PyMOL Python script that loads the backbone (N, CA, C, O; Angstrom):
from pymol import cmd

cmd.read_pdbstr("""\
ATOM      1  N   MET A   1     170.426  -7.234  70.490  1.00  0.00           N
ATOM      2  CA  MET A   1     169.064  -7.872  70.729  1.00  0.00           C
ATOM      3  C   MET A   1     168.091  -6.824  71.550  1.00  0.00           C
ATOM      4  O   MET A   1     166.907  -6.756  71.219  1.00  0.00           O
ATOM      5  N   CYS A   2     168.574  -6.051  72.568  1.00  0.00           N
ATOM      6  CA  CYS A   2     167.675  -5.277  72.912  1.00  0.00           C
ATOM      7  C   CYS A   2     167.314  -3.844  72.035  1.00  0.00           C
ATOM      8  O   CYS A   2     166.343  -3.153  72.342  1.00  0.00           O
ATOM      9  N   ARG A   3     168.062  -3.561  71.113  1.00  0.00           N
ATOM     10  CA  ARG A   3     167.730  -2.478  70.261  1.00  0.00           C
ATOM     11  C   ARG A   3     166.991  -2.802  69.410  1.00  0.00           C
ATOM     12  O   ARG A   3     166.410  -1.885  68.831  1.00  0.00           O
ATOM     13  N   CYS A   4     166.693  -4.279  68.964  1.00  0.00           N
ATOM     14  CA  CYS A   4     165.587  -4.616  68.029  1.00  0.00           C
ATOM     15  C   CYS A   4     164.369  -4.939  68.634  1.00  0.00           C
ATOM     16  O   CYS A   4     163.368  -5.015  67.921  1.00  0.00           O
ATOM     17  N   ALA A   5     164.279  -5.184  70.086  1.00  0.00           N
ATOM     18  CA  ALA A   5     163.127  -5.429  70.807  1.00  0.00           C
ATOM     19  C   ALA A   5     162.623  -4.335  70.843  1.00  0.00           C
ATOM     20  O   ALA A   5     161.434  -4.252  70.536  1.00  0.00           O
ATOM     21  N   VAL A   6     163.520  -2.878  71.312  1.00  0.00           N
ATOM     22  CA  VAL A   6     162.575  -1.606  71.275  1.00  0.00           C
ATOM     23  C   VAL A   6     162.279  -1.129  70.239  1.00  0.00           C
ATOM     24  O   VAL A   6     161.381  -0.288  70.277  1.00  0.00           O
ATOM     25  N   GLY A   7     162.869  -1.446  68.966  1.00  0.00           N
ATOM     26  CA  GLY A   7     162.304  -0.969  67.361  1.00  0.00           C
ATOM     27  C   GLY A   7     161.151  -1.472  67.286  1.00  0.00           C
ATOM     28  O   GLY A   7     160.173  -0.764  67.048  1.00  0.00           O
ATOM     29  N   ALA A   8     161.036  -3.218  67.537  1.00  0.00           N
ATOM     30  CA  ALA A   8     159.765  -3.655  67.654  1.00  0.00           C
ATOM     31  C   ALA A   8     158.636  -3.253  68.062  1.00  0.00           C
ATOM     32  O   ALA A   8     157.620  -3.339  67.372  1.00  0.00           O
ATOM     33  N   ALA A   9     158.670  -2.742  69.288  1.00  0.00           N
ATOM     34  CA  ALA A   9     157.894  -2.288  70.282  1.00  0.00           C
ATOM     35  C   ALA A   9     157.247  -1.282  69.944  1.00  0.00           C
ATOM     36  O   ALA A   9     156.057  -1.035  70.142  1.00  0.00           O
ATOM     37  N   ILE A  10     158.232  -0.529  69.291  1.00  0.00           N
ATOM     38  CA  ILE A  10     158.249   1.216  68.921  1.00  0.00           C
ATOM     39  C   ILE A  10     156.603   0.944  67.925  1.00  0.00           C
ATOM     40  O   ILE A  10     155.406   1.197  68.063  1.00  0.00           O
ATOM     41  N   THR A  11     157.713   0.136  66.703  1.00  0.00           N
ATOM     42  CA  THR A  11     156.941  -0.214  65.721  1.00  0.00           C
ATOM     43  C   THR A  11     155.413  -0.633  65.914  1.00  0.00           C
ATOM     44  O   THR A  11     154.442  -0.052  65.431  1.00  0.00           O
ATOM     45  N   ALA A  12     155.410  -1.881  66.806  1.00  0.00           N
ATOM     46  CA  ALA A  12     153.772  -2.052  67.163  1.00  0.00           C
ATOM     47  C   ALA A  12     153.439  -0.551  67.363  1.00  0.00           C
ATOM     48  O   ALA A  12     152.899   0.107  66.474  1.00  0.00           O
ATOM     49  N   LEU A  13     153.723  -0.129  68.355  1.00  0.00           N
ATOM     50  CA  LEU A  13     152.793   0.795  68.841  1.00  0.00           C
ATOM     51  C   LEU A  13     152.547   2.330  68.144  1.00  0.00           C
ATOM     52  O   LEU A  13     152.165   3.327  68.756  1.00  0.00           O
ATOM     53  N   TRP A  14     152.799   2.263  67.030  1.00  0.00           N
ATOM     54  CA  TRP A  14     152.868   2.839  65.961  1.00  0.00           C
ATOM     55  C   TRP A  14     151.924   2.182  64.892  1.00  0.00           C
ATOM     56  O   TRP A  14     151.058   2.775  64.249  1.00  0.00           O
ATOM     57  N   TRP A  15     152.168   1.178  64.836  1.00  0.00           N
ATOM     58  CA  TRP A  15     150.734   0.618  63.791  1.00  0.00           C
ATOM     59  C   TRP A  15     149.591   0.275  65.074  1.00  0.00           C
ATOM     60  O   TRP A  15     148.635  -0.409  64.708  1.00  0.00           O
ATOM     61  N   TRP A  16     149.607   0.647  66.386  1.00  0.00           N
ATOM     62  CA  TRP A  16     148.338  -0.211  66.719  1.00  0.00           C
ATOM     63  C   TRP A  16     147.724   1.574  66.519  1.00  0.00           C
ATOM     64  O   TRP A  16     146.599   1.728  66.044  1.00  0.00           O
ATOM     65  N   ALA A  17     148.393   2.560  66.838  1.00  0.00           N
ATOM     66  CA  ALA A  17     148.222   4.071  66.677  1.00  0.00           C
ATOM     67  C   ALA A  17     147.289   4.306  65.454  1.00  0.00           C
ATOM     68  O   ALA A  17     146.175   4.825  65.529  1.00  0.00           O
ATOM     69  N   ALA A  18     147.985   3.783  64.128  1.00  0.00           N
ATOM     70  CA  ALA A  18     147.405   4.216  62.948  1.00  0.00           C
ATOM     71  C   ALA A  18     146.202   3.190  63.024  1.00  0.00           C
ATOM     72  O   ALA A  18     145.112   3.760  62.969  1.00  0.00           O
ATOM     73  N   ALA A  19     146.138   1.818  63.137  1.00  0.00           N
ATOM     74  CA  ALA A  19     145.338   1.296  62.864  1.00  0.00           C
ATOM     75  C   ALA A  19     143.849   1.696  63.972  1.00  0.00           C
ATOM     76  O   ALA A  19     142.719   1.681  63.483  1.00  0.00           O
ATOM     77  N   ARG A  20     144.010   1.933  65.022  1.00  0.00           N
ATOM     78  CA  ARG A  20     142.821   2.520  65.609  1.00  0.00           C
ATOM     79  C   ARG A  20     142.212   4.015  65.087  1.00  0.00           C
ATOM     80  O   ARG A  20     141.066   4.459  65.164  1.00  0.00           O
ATOM     81  N   LEU A  21     143.441   4.605  64.529  1.00  0.00           N
ATOM     82  CA  LEU A  21     142.845   6.033  63.705  1.00  0.00           C
ATOM     83  C   LEU A  21     142.265   5.815  62.769  1.00  0.00           C
ATOM     84  O   LEU A  21     141.240   6.496  62.759  1.00  0.00           O
ATOM     85  N   LEU A  22     142.415   4.841  61.424  1.00  0.00           N
ATOM     86  CA  LEU A  22     141.580   3.993  60.826  1.00  0.00           C
ATOM     87  C   LEU A  22     140.535   3.353  61.257  1.00  0.00           C
ATOM     88  O   LEU A  22     139.576   3.704  60.570  1.00  0.00           O
ATOM     89  N   LEU A  23     140.235   2.609  62.030  1.00  0.00           N
ATOM     90  CA  LEU A  23     139.020   1.446  62.258  1.00  0.00           C
ATOM     91  C   LEU A  23     138.198   1.898  63.039  1.00  0.00           C
ATOM     92  O   LEU A  23     137.004   1.854  62.740  1.00  0.00           O
ATOM     93  N   ALA A  24     138.616   2.439  64.217  1.00  0.00           N
ATOM     94  CA  ALA A  24     138.027   2.538  65.770  1.00  0.00           C
ATOM     95  C   ALA A  24     137.280   4.303  65.490  1.00  0.00           C
ATOM     96  O   ALA A  24     137.951   5.285  65.172  1.00  0.00           O
ATOM     97  N   PRO A  25     136.213   4.293  65.652  1.00  0.00           N
ATOM     98  CA  PRO A  25     135.387   5.758  65.646  1.00  0.00           C
ATOM     99  C   PRO A  25     135.555   6.340  66.849  1.00  0.00           C
ATOM    100  O   PRO A  25     135.069   7.471  66.863  1.00  0.00           O
ATOM    101  N   ASP A  26     136.256   5.875  68.277  1.00  0.00           N
ATOM    102  CA  ASP A  26     136.758   6.738  69.313  1.00  0.00           C
ATOM    103  C   ASP A  26     138.139   6.946  69.514  1.00  0.00           C
ATOM    104  O   ASP A  26     138.648   7.459  70.510  1.00  0.00           O
ATOM    105  N   ALA A  27     138.764   6.484  68.429  1.00  0.00           N
ATOM    106  CA  ALA A  27     140.214   7.185  68.493  1.00  0.00           C
ATOM    107  C   ALA A  27     140.471   8.848  68.905  1.00  0.00           C
ATOM    108  O   ALA A  27     139.689   9.680  68.447  1.00  0.00           O
ATOM    109  N   GLY A  28     141.424   9.208  69.648  1.00  0.00           N
ATOM    110  CA  GLY A  28     141.480  10.532  70.069  1.00  0.00           C
ATOM    111  C   GLY A  28     143.099  10.618  69.952  1.00  0.00           C
ATOM    112  O   GLY A  28     143.933   9.886  69.419  1.00  0.00           O
ATOM    113  N   ALA A  29     143.165  11.658  70.579  1.00  0.00           N
ATOM    114  CA  ALA A  29     144.365  12.530  70.322  1.00  0.00           C
ATOM    115  C   ALA A  29     145.778  11.768  70.225  1.00  0.00           C
ATOM    116  O   ALA A  29     146.661  11.728  69.368  1.00  0.00           O
ATOM    117  N   LEU A  30     145.601  11.203  71.444  1.00  0.00           N
ATOM    118  CA  LEU A  30     146.655  10.187  71.543  1.00  0.00           C
ATOM    119  C   LEU A  30     146.908   8.996  70.776  1.00  0.00           C
ATOM    120  O   LEU A  30     147.973   8.411  70.973  1.00  0.00           O
ATOM    121  N   GLU A  31     146.237   8.627  70.082  1.00  0.00           N
ATOM    122  CA  GLU A  31     146.600   8.008  68.436  1.00  0.00           C
ATOM    123  C   GLU A  31     146.616   8.929  67.921  1.00  0.00           C
ATOM    124  O   GLU A  31     147.750   8.944  67.443  1.00  0.00           O
ATOM    125  N   GLY A  32     145.988  10.086  67.543  1.00  0.00           N
ATOM    126  CA  GLY A  32     146.677  10.984  66.425  1.00  0.00           C
ATOM    127  C   GLY A  32     148.437  11.430  66.832  1.00  0.00           C
ATOM    128  O   GLY A  32     149.241  11.688  65.936  1.00  0.00           O
ATOM    129  N   ALA A  33     148.697  11.448  67.866  1.00  0.00           N
ATOM    130  CA  ALA A  33     149.811  12.140  68.600  1.00  0.00           C
ATOM    131  C   ALA A  33     150.902  10.760  67.996  1.00  0.00           C
ATOM    132  O   ALA A  33     151.686  10.903  67.058  1.00  0.00           O
ATOM    133  N   VAL A  34     150.728   9.532  68.735  1.00  0.00           N
ATOM    134  CA  VAL A  34     151.724   8.810  68.157  1.00  0.00           C
ATOM    135  C   VAL A  34     151.967   8.663  66.519  1.00  0.00           C
ATOM    136  O   VAL A  34     153.003   9.142  66.059  1.00  0.00           O
ATOM    137  N   ALA A  35     151.212   8.138  65.814  1.00  0.00           N
ATOM    138  CA  ALA A  35     150.883   8.223  64.440  1.00  0.00           C
ATOM    139  C   ALA A  35     151.855   9.424  63.782  1.00  0.00           C
ATOM    140  O   ALA A  35     152.721   9.232  62.928  1.00  0.00           O
ATOM    141  N   ALA A  36     151.493  10.726  64.400  1.00  0.00           N
ATOM    142  CA  ALA A  36     152.068  11.922  63.704  1.00  0.00           C
ATOM    143  C   ALA A  36     153.312  11.755  64.373  1.00  0.00           C
ATOM    144  O   ALA A  36     154.228  11.904  63.565  1.00  0.00           O
ATOM    145  N   GLY A  37     153.704  11.512  65.490  1.00  0.00           N
ATOM    146  CA  GLY A  37     154.954  11.559  65.729  1.00  0.00           C
ATOM    147  C   GLY A  37     156.348  10.402  65.199  1.00  0.00           C
ATOM    148  O   GLY A  37     157.529  10.716  65.054  1.00  0.00           O
ATOM    149  N   GLY A  38     155.675   8.942  64.982  1.00  0.00           N
ATOM    150  CA  GLY A  38     156.055   8.060  64.385  1.00  0.00           C
ATOM    151  C   GLY A  38     156.258   8.464  62.866  1.00  0.00           C
ATOM    152  O   GLY A  38     157.237   8.019  62.267  1.00  0.00           O
ATOM    153  N   TRP A  39     155.430   9.228  62.286  1.00  0.00           N
ATOM    154  CA  TRP A  39     155.706   9.370  60.952  1.00  0.00           C
ATOM    155  C   TRP A  39     156.780  10.666  61.142  1.00  0.00           C
ATOM    156  O   TRP A  39     157.820  10.538  60.497  1.00  0.00           O
ATOM    157  N   GLY A  40     156.695  11.476  61.672  1.00  0.00           N
ATOM    158  CA  GLY A  40     157.737  12.549  61.989  1.00  0.00           C
ATOM    159  C   GLY A  40     159.085  12.082  62.019  1.00  0.00           C
ATOM    160  O   GLY A  40     160.054  12.478  61.372  1.00  0.00           O
ATOM    161  N   LEU A  41     159.015  11.379  62.682  1.00  0.00           N
ATOM    162  CA  LEU A  41     160.647  10.452  63.179  1.00  0.00           C
ATOM    163  C   LEU A  41     161.148   9.917  61.580  1.00  0.00           C
ATOM    164  O   LEU A  41     162.193  10.162  60.978  1.00  0.00           O
ATOM    165  N   SER A  42     159.915   9.064  61.158  1.00  0.00           N
ATOM    166  CA  SER A  42     160.676   8.242  60.064  1.00  0.00           C
ATOM    167  C   SER A  42     160.620   9.492  58.738  1.00  0.00           C
ATOM    168  O   SER A  42     160.330   8.919  57.688  1.00  0.00           O
ATOM    169  N   VAL A  43     160.780  10.719  58.571  1.00  0.00           N
ATOM    170  CA  VAL A  43     161.478  11.462  57.445  1.00  0.00           C
ATOM    171  C   VAL A  43     162.306  12.209  58.456  1.00  0.00           C
ATOM    172  O   VAL A  43     162.142  13.428  58.416  1.00  0.00           O
ATOM    173  N   LEU A  44     163.348  11.660  59.557  1.00  0.00           N
ATOM    174  CA  LEU A  44     164.258  12.341  59.673  1.00  0.00           C
ATOM    175  C   LEU A  44     165.560  12.260  58.846  1.00  0.00           C
ATOM    176  O   LEU A  44     165.228  11.359  58.077  1.00  0.00           O
ATOM    177  N   PRO A  45     166.527  12.516  58.567  1.00  0.00           N
ATOM    178  CA  PRO A  45     167.985  12.023  58.043  1.00  0.00           C
ATOM    179  C   PRO A  45     168.741  11.781  58.913  1.00  0.00           C
ATOM    180  O   PRO A  45     169.455  12.502  59.610  1.00  0.00           O
ATOM    181  N   VAL A  46     168.510  10.284  58.851  1.00  0.00           N
ATOM    182  CA  VAL A  46     169.527   9.740  60.148  1.00  0.00           C
ATOM    183  C   VAL A  46     170.402   9.145  59.031  1.00  0.00           C
ATOM    184  O   VAL A  46     170.923   8.154  59.543  1.00  0.00           O
ATOM    185  N   HIS A  47     170.680   9.221  58.188  1.00  0.00           N
ATOM    186  CA  HIS A  47     171.519   8.378  57.139  1.00  0.00           C
ATOM    187  C   HIS A  47     172.906   9.582  56.640  1.00  0.00           C
ATOM    188  O   HIS A  47     173.886   9.386  55.921  1.00  0.00           O
ATOM    189  N   CYS A  48     172.534  10.591  57.242  1.00  0.00           N
ATOM    190  CA  CYS A  48     173.603  11.932  56.983  1.00  0.00           C
ATOM    191  C   CYS A  48     174.842  11.856  57.809  1.00  0.00           C
ATOM    192  O   CYS A  48     175.053  11.571  58.988  1.00  0.00           O
ATOM    193  N   LEU A  49     175.545  12.181  56.864  1.00  0.00           N
ATOM    194  CA  LEU A  49     177.405  12.420  57.086  1.00  0.00           C
ATOM    195  C   LEU A  49     177.778  13.850  57.670  1.00  0.00           C
ATOM    196  O   LEU A  49     177.589  14.701  56.800  1.00  0.00           O
ATOM    197  N   PRO A  50     178.190  14.327  58.717  1.00  0.00           N
ATOM    198  CA  PRO A  50     178.819  15.785  58.789  1.00  0.00           C
ATOM    199  C   PRO A  50     179.895  16.289  57.309  1.00  0.00           C
ATOM    200  O   PRO A  50     180.867  15.782  56.749  1.00  0.00           O
ATOM    201  N   LYS A  51     179.401  17.044  57.192  1.00  0.00           N
ATOM    202  CA  LYS A  51     180.181  17.649  55.941  1.00  0.00           C
ATOM    203  C   LYS A  51     181.633  17.399  55.324  1.00  0.00           C
ATOM    204  O   LYS A  51     181.955  17.304  54.140  1.00  0.00           O
ATOM    205  N   ALA A  52     182.120  17.351  56.046  1.00  0.00           N
ATOM    206  CA  ALA A  52     183.664  17.492  56.380  1.00  0.00           C
ATOM    207  C   ALA A  52     183.495  15.933  55.800  1.00  0.00           C
ATOM    208  O   ALA A  52     184.129  15.654  54.782  1.00  0.00           O
ATOM    209  N   ARG A  53     182.783  15.066  56.326  1.00  0.00           N
ATOM    210  CA  ARG A  53     183.601  13.661  56.177  1.00  0.00           C
ATOM    211  C   ARG A  53     182.671  13.320  54.666  1.00  0.00           C
ATOM    212  O   ARG A  53     183.090  12.339  54.051  1.00  0.00           O
ATOM    213  N   ALA A  54     181.590  13.976  54.110  1.00  0.00           N
ATOM    214  CA  ALA A  54     180.879  13.662  52.850  1.00  0.00           C
ATOM    215  C   ALA A  54     181.704  13.549  51.818  1.00  0.00           C
ATOM    216  O   ALA A  54     182.469  14.509  51.728  1.00  0.00           O
ATOM    217  N   ASP A  55     181.846  12.662  50.934  1.00  0.00           N
ATOM    218  CA  ASP A  55     182.116  12.409  49.695  1.00  0.00           C
ATOM    219  C   ASP A  55     182.033  13.730  48.905  1.00  0.00           C
ATOM    220  O   ASP A  55     180.948  14.294  49.048  1.00  0.00           O
ATOM    221  N   GLY A  56     183.172  14.545  47.876  1.00  0.00           N
ATOM    222  CA  GLY A  56     183.050  15.811  47.083  1.00  0.00           C
ATOM    223  C   GLY A  56     182.539  16.650  47.909  1.00  0.00           C
ATOM    224  O   GLY A  56     181.679  17.286  47.299  1.00  0.00           O
ATOM    225  N   ALA A  57     182.628  17.039  49.146  1.00  0.00           N
ATOM    226  CA  ALA A  57     182.024  17.754  50.159  1.00  0.00           C
ATOM    227  C   ALA A  57     182.510  19.780  49.796  1.00  0.00           C
ATOM    228  O   ALA A  57     183.570  20.062  49.239  1.00  0.00           O
ATOM    229  N   LEU A  58     182.141  20.177  49.962  1.00  0.00           N
ATOM    230  CA  LEU A  58     182.899  21.539  49.558  1.00  0.00           C
ATOM    231  C   LEU A  58     183.185  22.359  50.584  1.00  0.00           C
ATOM    232  O   LEU A  58     182.327  22.404  51.466  1.00  0.00           O
ATOM    233  N   ALA A  59     184.469  23.243  50.767  1.00  0.00           N
ATOM    234  CA  ALA A  59     184.925  23.623  51.801  1.00  0.00           C
ATOM    235  C   ALA A  59     184.134  24.597  52.322  1.00  0.00           C
ATOM    236  O   ALA A  59     183.337  25.106  51.534  1.00  0.00           O
ATOM    237  N   ALA A  60     184.145  25.012  53.503  1.00  0.00           N
ATOM    238  CA  ALA A  60     183.361  26.075  54.131  1.00  0.00           C
ATOM    239  C   ALA A  60     183.720  27.416  53.513  1.00  0.00           C
ATOM    240  O   ALA A  60     184.872  27.823  53.666  1.00  0.00           O
ATOM    241  N   GLY A  61     183.194  27.851  53.104  1.00  0.00           N
ATOM    242  CA  GLY A  61     182.927  29.457  52.677  1.00  0.00           C
ATOM    243  C   GLY A  61     183.395  29.742  51.249  1.00  0.00           C
ATOM    244  O   GLY A  61     183.749  30.845  50.831  1.00  0.00           O
ATOM    245  N   ARG A  62     183.349  28.594  50.555  1.00  0.00           N
ATOM    246  CA  ARG A  62     183.669  28.560  49.212  1.00  0.00           C
ATOM    247  C   ARG A  62     182.806  29.692  48.265  1.00  0.00           C
ATOM    248  O   ARG A  62     183.350  30.479  47.490  1.00  0.00           O
ATOM    249  N   TRP A  63     181.237  29.585  48.522  1.00  0.00           N
ATOM    250  CA  TRP A  63     180.730  30.241  48.010  1.00  0.00           C
ATOM    251  C   TRP A  63     180.804  31.970  48.482  1.00  0.00           C
ATOM    252  O   TRP A  63     180.843  32.866  47.639  1.00  0.00           O
ATOM    253  N   ARG A  64     180.813  32.195  49.834  1.00  0.00           N
ATOM    254  CA  ARG A  64     181.554  33.422  49.969  1.00  0.00           C
ATOM    255  C   ARG A  64     182.853  33.938  49.181  1.00  0.00           C
ATOM    256  O   ARG A  64     182.927  35.013  48.584  1.00  0.00           O
ATOM    257  N   ARG A  65     183.408  33.407  49.241  1.00  0.00           N
ATOM    258  CA  ARG A  65     184.728  33.730  48.604  1.00  0.00           C
ATOM    259  C   ARG A  65     184.480  34.001  47.422  1.00  0.00           C
ATOM    260  O   ARG A  65     184.827  35.130  47.075  1.00  0.00           O
ATOM    261  N   ALA A  66     183.876  33.206  46.476  1.00  0.00           N
ATOM    262  CA  ALA A  66     183.697  33.402  45.087  1.00  0.00           C
ATOM    263  C   ALA A  66     182.661  34.532  44.737  1.00  0.00           C
ATOM    264  O   ALA A  66     182.576  34.961  43.587  1.00  0.00           O
ATOM    265  N   TRP A  67     181.795  35.050  45.869  1.00  0.00           N
ATOM    266  CA  TRP A  67     181.096  36.063  45.294  1.00  0.00           C
ATOM    267  C   TRP A  67     181.855  37.129  45.895  1.00  0.00           C
ATOM    268  O   TRP A  67     181.414  38.207  45.498  1.00  0.00           O
ATOM    269  N   ARG A  68     182.727  37.247  46.617  1.00  0.00           N
ATOM    270  CA  ARG A  68     183.916  38.138  46.961  1.00  0.00           C
ATOM    271  C   ARG A  68     184.603  38.730  45.592  1.00  0.00           C
ATOM    272  O   ARG A  68     184.474  39.838  45.073  1.00  0.00           O
ATOM    273  N   ALA A  69     185.428  37.520  45.172  1.00  0.00           N
ATOM    274  CA  ALA A  69     185.908  37.571  43.963  1.00  0.00           C
ATOM    275  C   ALA A  69     185.259  38.183  43.038  1.00  0.00           C
ATOM    276  O   ALA A  69     185.749  39.135  42.431  1.00  0.00           O
ATOM    277  N   ALA A  70     184.212  37.771  42.839  1.00  0.00           N
ATOM    278  CA  ALA A  70     183.211  38.433  41.586  1.00  0.00           C
ATOM    279  C   ALA A  70     182.748  39.790  41.453  1.00  0.00           C
ATOM    280  O   ALA A  70     182.489  40.448  40.446  1.00  0.00           O
ATOM    281  N   ARG A  71     182.696  40.081  42.723  1.00  0.00           N
ATOM    282  CA  ARG A  71     182.200  41.593  42.882  1.00  0.00           C
ATOM    283  C   ARG A  71     183.738  42.644  42.973  1.00  0.00           C
ATOM    284  O   ARG A  71     183.847  43.832  43.278  1.00  0.00           O
ATOM    285  N   ARG A  72     184.531  41.878  42.669  1.00  0.00           N
ATOM    286  CA  ARG A  72     185.995  42.696  42.764  1.00  0.00           C
ATOM    287  C   ARG A  72     186.076  43.894  41.323  1.00  0.00           C
ATOM    288  O   ARG A  72     186.072  43.348  40.220  1.00  0.00           O
ATOM    289  N   PRO A  73     186.116  44.788  41.333  1.00  0.00           N
ATOM    290  CA  PRO A  73     186.926  45.570  40.105  1.00  0.00           C
ATOM    291  C   PRO A  73     187.700  44.846  39.004  1.00  0.00           C
ATOM    292  O   PRO A  73     188.900  44.599  39.132  1.00  0.00           O
ATOM    293  N   GLY A  74     187.021  44.521  37.957  1.00  0.00           N
ATOM    294  CA  GLY A  74     188.090  43.973  36.761  1.00  0.00           C
ATOM    295  C   GLY A  74     187.928  42.668  36.959  1.00  0.00           C
ATOM    296  O   GLY A  74     188.804  42.049  36.355  1.00  0.00           O
ATOM    297  N   ALA A  75     187.249  42.026  37.496  1.00  0.00           N
ATOM    298  CA  ALA A  75     186.848  40.614  37.499  1.00  0.00           C
ATOM    299  C   ALA A  75     185.835  39.762  36.755  1.00  0.00           C
ATOM    300  O   ALA A  75     184.624  39.675  36.957  1.00  0.00           O
ATOM    301  N   GLU A  76     186.647  39.108  35.786  1.00  0.00           N
ATOM    302  CA  GLU A  76     185.743  38.749  34.731  1.00  0.00           C
ATOM    303  C   GLU A  76     185.633  37.088  34.333  1.00  0.00           C
ATOM    304  O   GLU A  76     184.875  36.717  33.437  1.00  0.00           O
TER     305      GLU A  76
END
""", "prot")
cmd.dss("prot")
cmd.show_as("cartoon", "prot")
cmd.util.cbc("prot")
cmd.orient("prot")
């Protein structure tokens, strides 16, 4: 419940800043910073998994081993 209330408050703050930037001629740096910060947070990859837990994840160092194997003499 508390998490939803905090999310709603932050969303309302962002919409207030965006509306002031569009509609109020005296909107300033505060509204711009809030709107830009909210947009920046929206593009964060918050639904990512650690590479080790992802389906089909490649082992660490796989490309390095393949590169070294290809550079050995007689490797084809």
